[in-house]
N, C-alpha and C positions, 0 to 999 in steps of 0.2 A: 485454408490458411488464415492463421489469427492477424486481426487488425494493429496496424501501427498508428500512431498518434503523436506527432512530433511535435516537441517543446514549442515550437512556434504557434504552432495551430490550436495546443492547448490552451494557450494563454490570448492569442487574436481573438478566438473565437469566444472566450468568455461571454457569458451574460449574467455577471455580475453587475455591471453600471446601468447608470440612469438614463436616461433619454438627452440629457446634454450630455452625458459624456459616455455614448456607447462602446466606444472601441479604443482600444488600447493603441498609442502610436507606436507599432512597433520596431521601428528602424534603431532608439539607441537599444533596447532589446536585445535586436539580430548581432548587434555591437557586443555586446555581453555574452550573448551564446557563441558568438564567434572565437572567444577565449575557451571556451570548453568544450574537450574532447570528449566526442560520442565514444562510449565503452561498451564492450560486449564480453558476456560471460556465458560458459555451456552449463546444461543442465546438469547440477550434481555440484555444481562450485558452489562456496561461501561468499557473499559480498560482506558478511560482517560476521566477525566470532564474539562468540558471547564471554565477556570478559576485556572486549578490547572495547577503547572511545569512540563512539558515533559520531563522529565531527563533519559530516556532511549531511546535506538534503541530496537526495536522490530523486529521480525523473525517469520513468521507464515508457520508451517508446514502441518497444516492443517485450514481450514475452510477460513469466509470472516469477512473481517471490513469495517464500513465505517466511514468516517470522514465528519464530518459535523458542521454547526455554526450554533448557535439559536442570532435571536435578535429581541426583541419585537413578539416573540413566535413565530416565523417565520423560521422554519427551511430548512437548504442547505446544501443540499450536495455537497460537494469536491474534493470526492477522496473515492476509493473502492483499498482495498489489500487483497489478498486471498492467498493461499498457494503456497509458494516459494518466496515471497515479504518481502523486507525489509520496515520498515515503521518510522517515526519518523516525528513528528510536528518543521518544522525545527528553525522557530525562537524562539520558545520555549525551544527547546534544545541548539542551540546556545549560545543565550543570557540569558537562566536561567530566563525568564520571565513567566507570567502566559499563559497559551495557551488562544487563542480566538476562538479554534475547541474541540469538544469529538471526541472520540472514540468509536465506540458501534459493538458489536459482533451481525452481521447478521445470520450467523452459527457457531455451536459449533467451537471453535478454538483450537489447539495445538500449542504452542508459546513460544519463547527465550526472556525475559525481560532483556536487556544486558544494568547496568547500566552505565551512560556516563563516569565516571572515569574509570571504567574496560574497556570500550571500544577503548577510549583512547592509554590504557596500550596494547591491541592485537593490534593497528595499529603501535605502537614503536615498537612491540615485530616481527613484520614480516612486511616487506616491499610488499611482496603479497598481503597479505589482505590489505594494503593501497590500492596497487594497484586497484584491488578487488571491494574495496569501492568507490573509485575514480568513476570505471566505473557503477558503479551501480547508484550514485549520479547524473551523465551527464543521464544514462537513464533516470531519473524519471525529469529531469531537461525539458530536452527533451519534453515528454511524457507532463509535463504541460505547457509549452509553446505551444504545438499544442492545446491543450485543450483549453487556454486562443484564439487562435486565431480562434478556431471552435466555439467559443461561441460569440464572438463580429465580426465573418464575418458572417458566415453562416446561410442561412435562415433555418426557422422550419424544414422543412421536411428534410433538408439537416443534421442538426444535428443527427437527428434520426439515418437518413441512416450511417451516420459518426460511432455513438455508433456500430450499429448492426454490420458493416463492420469490426471494430477497436476491438471493445469490445464484442465478439459473444461468449467467455467462460464465459461474466457476465448476457448476456441478461436474461438468464433462472434462475439466481440464484438471483436478485435484482426484488423487486418490483416496479411497475408502479409508485407508488408516489416518492420513489428515484431517479427512472431514469429520472420523468419531473423534478427533483428538480435540477439536475447533469447536463441535457443538457439546465435547463433555461426555461422551457416550465411551461404552466399551465397544471396541471393534465388530465383535460378535453378535451383539445387541444391534447394532445399527445393520450389520447384514438382513439380520431378520427382519428389523420396522421395513428397509426397501423391498425385500422380497414380499412382502406381507402389502405393501403400498403397488405392488405391479400386479396382485390379483384380481 
Protein backbone atom coordinates (compact mmCIF):
# COMPACT_ATOMS: atom_id res chain seq x y z
CA UNK A 1 0.00 0.00 0.00
CA UNK A 2 1.40 3.39 -0.97
CA UNK A 3 1.87 6.21 1.54
CA UNK A 4 -0.62 9.00 1.95
CA UNK A 5 0.42 12.45 3.15
CA UNK A 6 -2.41 14.88 3.82
CA UNK A 7 -2.15 18.52 2.86
CA UNK A 8 -2.47 19.67 6.46
CA UNK A 9 0.11 17.16 7.71
CA UNK A 10 2.55 18.30 5.02
CA UNK A 11 2.26 21.92 6.12
CA UNK A 12 1.95 21.49 9.88
CA UNK A 13 4.90 19.09 10.16
CA UNK A 14 7.31 21.24 8.20
CA UNK A 15 10.66 21.96 9.84
CA UNK A 16 11.53 25.07 7.84
CA UNK A 17 10.95 27.43 10.74
CA UNK A 18 13.29 28.62 13.45
CA UNK A 19 12.88 27.83 17.16
CA UNK A 20 10.95 31.04 17.77
CA UNK A 21 8.29 29.94 15.35
CA UNK A 22 8.51 26.16 14.96
CA UNK A 23 4.90 25.45 14.01
CA UNK A 24 2.34 26.92 11.67
CA UNK A 25 -0.97 28.04 13.16
CA UNK A 26 -2.99 25.42 11.36
CA UNK A 27 -6.53 26.68 12.13
CA UNK A 28 -6.73 29.33 9.38
CA UNK A 29 -5.15 26.89 6.95
CA UNK A 30 -7.86 24.38 7.78
CA UNK A 31 -10.41 27.01 6.81
CA UNK A 32 -8.79 27.55 3.41
CA UNK A 33 -8.37 23.83 2.76
CA UNK A 34 -12.02 23.22 3.64
CA UNK A 35 -12.94 25.36 0.63
CA UNK A 36 -10.98 23.14 -1.77
CA UNK A 37 -12.35 19.76 -2.81
CA UNK A 38 -10.17 16.69 -2.55
CA UNK A 39 -10.31 15.18 -6.05
CA UNK A 40 -9.39 11.82 -7.54
CA UNK A 41 -8.15 10.59 -10.91
CA UNK A 42 -7.41 7.12 -12.23
CA UNK A 43 -4.23 5.73 -13.71
CA UNK A 44 -3.90 6.71 -17.38
CA UNK A 45 -5.93 9.92 -17.12
CA UNK A 46 -4.44 13.32 -17.90
CA UNK A 47 -4.41 15.96 -15.21
CA UNK A 48 -3.28 18.57 -17.73
CA UNK A 49 -2.87 18.41 -21.49
CA UNK A 50 0.02 20.04 -23.38
CA UNK A 51 -1.20 23.32 -24.86
CA UNK A 52 -3.58 24.08 -21.98
CA UNK A 53 -2.81 26.80 -19.46
CA UNK A 54 -1.76 25.47 -16.07
CA UNK A 55 -3.60 27.82 -13.70
CA UNK A 56 -3.51 25.60 -10.61
CA UNK A 57 -1.05 24.50 -7.96
CA UNK A 58 -1.48 20.78 -7.28
CA UNK A 59 -0.86 18.91 -4.06
CA UNK A 60 -0.90 15.10 -4.10
CA UNK A 61 -2.06 13.26 -1.01
CA UNK A 62 -1.75 9.89 -2.72
CA UNK A 63 -0.44 8.43 -5.96
CA UNK A 64 2.06 9.29 -8.68
CA UNK A 65 2.07 11.46 -11.81
CA UNK A 66 4.46 12.00 -14.70
CA UNK A 67 5.20 15.31 -16.41
CA UNK A 68 6.12 14.86 -20.06
CA UNK A 69 6.54 16.78 -23.29
CA UNK A 70 5.64 15.49 -26.75
CA UNK A 71 7.34 16.65 -29.92
CA UNK A 72 7.09 14.91 -33.31
CA UNK A 73 5.34 11.96 -31.60
CA UNK A 74 8.34 11.58 -29.29
CA UNK A 75 7.48 11.61 -25.57
CA UNK A 76 10.05 12.82 -23.04
CA UNK A 77 9.45 12.42 -19.31
CA UNK A 78 10.69 15.51 -17.45
CA UNK A 79 9.46 15.09 -13.87
CA UNK A 80 7.64 12.78 -11.46
CA UNK A 81 5.55 13.85 -8.47
CA UNK A 82 4.19 11.58 -5.76
CA UNK A 83 2.31 11.77 -2.45
CA UNK A 84 3.51 14.71 -0.38
CA UNK A 85 4.58 16.74 -3.43
CA UNK A 86 3.39 20.07 -4.78
CA UNK A 87 3.42 20.53 -8.54
CA UNK A 88 2.70 23.19 -11.10
CA UNK A 89 4.10 23.89 -14.56
CA UNK A 90 5.93 27.04 -13.67
CA UNK A 91 6.10 28.99 -16.95
CA UNK A 92 2.44 28.36 -17.71
CA UNK A 93 1.34 29.10 -14.14
CA UNK A 94 3.40 32.27 -13.81
CA UNK A 95 2.86 33.82 -17.24
CA UNK A 96 -0.54 32.38 -18.15
CA UNK A 97 0.77 30.84 -21.38
CA UNK A 98 0.00 27.41 -22.88
CA UNK A 99 1.96 24.63 -21.25
CA UNK A 100 4.68 22.78 -23.17
CA UNK A 101 4.03 19.66 -21.07
CA UNK A 102 1.28 17.29 -20.02
CA UNK A 103 0.65 15.65 -16.65
CA UNK A 104 -0.37 11.97 -16.71
CA UNK A 105 -1.54 9.87 -13.78
CA UNK A 106 0.72 6.81 -13.29
CA UNK A 107 -1.01 5.63 -10.10
CA UNK A 108 -4.49 6.56 -8.89
CA UNK A 109 -4.22 9.96 -7.21
CA UNK A 110 -6.00 11.93 -4.51
CA UNK A 111 -5.15 15.59 -4.92
CA UNK A 112 -6.03 19.23 -4.36
CA UNK A 113 -6.06 21.62 -7.30
CA UNK A 114 -5.57 25.10 -5.85
CA UNK A 115 -6.60 27.84 -8.32
CA UNK A 116 -3.94 30.47 -8.95
CA UNK A 117 -5.95 33.37 -7.52
CA UNK A 118 -6.87 31.34 -4.42
CA UNK A 119 -3.24 30.29 -4.00
CA UNK A 120 -2.10 33.92 -3.91
CA UNK A 121 -4.86 34.76 -1.43
CA UNK A 122 -3.47 32.05 0.79
CA UNK A 123 0.04 33.52 0.53
CA UNK A 124 -1.28 36.98 1.41
CA UNK A 125 -3.18 35.54 4.35
CA UNK A 126 -0.25 33.79 6.02
CA UNK A 127 3.42 34.78 6.07
CA UNK A 128 4.17 31.28 7.36
CA UNK A 129 2.61 29.71 4.29
CA UNK A 130 4.57 32.14 2.10
CA UNK A 131 7.79 31.01 3.76
CA UNK A 132 6.78 27.36 3.44
CA UNK A 133 6.05 27.86 -0.26
CA UNK A 134 9.37 29.60 -0.82
CA UNK A 135 11.29 26.68 0.63
CA UNK A 136 9.26 24.14 -1.33
CA UNK A 137 10.01 26.03 -4.54
CA UNK A 138 13.71 26.30 -3.70
CA UNK A 139 13.83 22.58 -3.02
CA UNK A 140 12.34 21.88 -6.45
CA UNK A 141 14.68 24.34 -8.17
CA UNK A 142 17.67 22.62 -6.54
CA UNK A 143 16.37 19.22 -7.63
CA UNK A 144 15.82 20.46 -11.17
CA UNK A 145 19.32 21.96 -11.31
CA UNK A 146 20.82 18.68 -10.10
CA UNK A 147 18.79 16.80 -12.71
CA UNK A 148 20.08 19.12 -15.45
CA UNK A 149 23.68 18.62 -14.38
CA UNK A 150 23.15 14.86 -14.21
CA UNK A 151 21.79 14.68 -17.75
CA UNK A 152 24.50 16.90 -19.23
CA UNK A 153 27.59 15.57 -17.50
CA UNK A 154 27.12 11.99 -16.32
CA UNK A 155 27.80 8.87 -18.35
CA UNK A 156 24.88 6.54 -19.09
CA UNK A 157 25.65 4.05 -16.31
CA UNK A 158 26.14 6.88 -13.83
CA UNK A 159 22.78 8.42 -14.70
CA UNK A 160 21.03 5.16 -13.90
CA UNK A 161 23.02 4.73 -10.68
CA UNK A 162 22.18 8.27 -9.66
CA UNK A 163 18.48 7.67 -10.18
CA UNK A 164 18.57 4.44 -8.17
CA UNK A 165 20.39 6.18 -5.34
CA UNK A 166 18.39 9.42 -5.19
CA UNK A 167 14.96 8.24 -6.34
CA UNK A 168 14.85 4.86 -4.63
CA UNK A 169 11.19 5.40 -3.77
CA UNK A 170 10.33 5.66 -7.47
CA UNK A 171 12.44 2.94 -9.05
CA UNK A 172 9.75 0.27 -8.58
CA UNK A 173 6.87 2.61 -9.38
CA UNK A 174 7.72 3.77 -12.91
CA UNK A 175 8.16 1.63 -15.99
CA UNK A 176 11.41 1.21 -17.87
CA UNK A 177 10.26 3.30 -20.82
CA UNK A 178 9.57 6.33 -18.61
CA UNK A 179 12.82 5.84 -16.70
CA UNK A 180 14.82 5.67 -19.94
CA UNK A 181 13.11 8.82 -21.20
CA UNK A 182 13.73 10.68 -17.93
CA UNK A 183 17.48 9.95 -17.79
CA UNK A 184 17.96 10.38 -21.54
CA UNK A 185 18.77 6.82 -22.57
CA UNK A 186 17.54 4.43 -25.22
CA UNK A 187 15.21 1.90 -23.59
CA UNK A 188 17.12 -1.09 -24.99
CA UNK A 189 20.41 0.28 -23.73
CA UNK A 190 18.90 0.96 -20.31
CA UNK A 191 17.71 -2.64 -20.19
CA UNK A 192 21.30 -3.75 -20.80
CA UNK A 193 22.57 -1.50 -18.00
CA UNK A 194 19.97 -2.86 -15.58
CA UNK A 195 20.77 -6.46 -16.48
CA UNK A 196 24.52 -5.85 -16.12
CA UNK A 197 23.98 -4.25 -12.71
CA UNK A 198 22.27 -7.43 -11.49
CA UNK A 199 25.22 -9.66 -12.35
